C-alpha positions in Angstrom: -2.7 31.4 -2.4 -3.3 27.7 -2.0 -0.5 27.0 0.8 0.6 23.2 0.0 -0.2 20.1 2.6 1.3 16.7 2.7 1.4 14.2 4.6 3.2 13.5 7.7 7.0 12.6 7.1 6.8 14.3 3.7 8.7 17.2 2.2 8.3 19.2 -0.7 11.8 17.1 -1.6 10.5 14.5 -1.4 7.3 14.4 -3.4 9.7 15.8 -5.7 12.8 12.0 -5.1 9.8 10.0 -6.2 8.2 12.0 -8.7 12.3 11.5 -9.7 12.1 7.7 -9.8 9.0 7.9 -11.9 9.3 9.3 -15.5 12.9 8.1 -15.1 11.5 4.7 -14.7 11.3 2.5 -18.0 8.5 0.7 -19.5 9.5 -2.3 -19.1 10.9 -1.4 -14.7 8.0 -0.1 -13.6 6.5 -3.4 -15.4 8.7 -5.7 -13.2 7.8 -2.8 -9.8 4.4 -4.1 -10.4 4.2 -7.3 -10.7 6.7 -7.2 -7.6 3.8 -6.0 -5.5 1.4 -7.9 -7.1 4.5 -10.8 -5.5 4.9 -9.1 -2.3 3.1 -11.6 1.0 1.3 -10.4 3.5 -0.6 -8.6 1.6 -3.5 -8.5 -1.5 -4.7 -6.1 -4.2 -7.8 -5.6 -4.3 -10.5 -3.9 -5.7 -12.7 -0.8 -4.4 -15.3 2.2 -5.8 -12.9 5.2 -5.8 -15.3 6.7 -3.9 -14.4 3.5 -0.4 -10.9 4.5 -0.4 -10.2 7.2 2.1 -12.6 5.6 4.0 -10.3 1.8 3.8 -7.3 4.4 4.0 -9.0 5.8 7.2 -9.7 1.8 8.5 -6.4 0.8 8.1 -4.5 2.9 9.6 -6.6 2.9 12.9 -5.8 -0.9 13.1 -1.7 -0.1 12.7 -1.8 2.8 14.9 -3.4 0.5 17.0 -1.8 -2.7 16.8 1.9 0.1 16.9 -0.1 0.8 20.6 -0.1 -2.8 21.5 3.1 -3.5 20.6 5.3 -0.5 20.8 6.4 -0.8 17.9 5.3 -1.4 14.2 4.5 -5.7 12.4 3.4 -7.9 10.4 0.0 -9.3 11.0 0.8 -12.4 11.4 -2.4 -13.8 10.2 -3.5 -14.1 7.3 -6.8 -11.8 5.5 -9.0 -13.1 5.6 -10.8 -15.5 1.8 -6.9 -15.9 1.5 -4.4 -19.2 0.8 -2.2 -19.1 2.7 0.7 -21.5 1.9 -0.1 -18.8 -2.1 -0.3 -15.6 -0.3 -3.6 -15.4 -3.2 -7.4 -14.5 -2.6 -9.8 -16.2 -3.9 -10.4 -13.7 -6.3 -8.7 -13.1 -10.0 -6.5 -10.3 -10.5 -7.5 -7.8 -12.2 -4.9 -3.8 -13.5 
């Protein structure tokens, strides 16, 4: 039998809790949560090929780890992302989903 493996900080209880949250969410609640995520400052949504997701995830983890090591604790990146409008936090491209 295959053993379940969870990311650091996750266990079966946490996974079940997250699943329960999303299974009980209405369509309107889900849409509102998605819209709020698109408006979050300091972040952007980028479409990338699925095959690149693991590599991009590793790059983000490495950068966060280096920043935490340098500063001693996690914090937001003070610089706007390249190609973004720093006043609105939106990229010049179009959002789709």
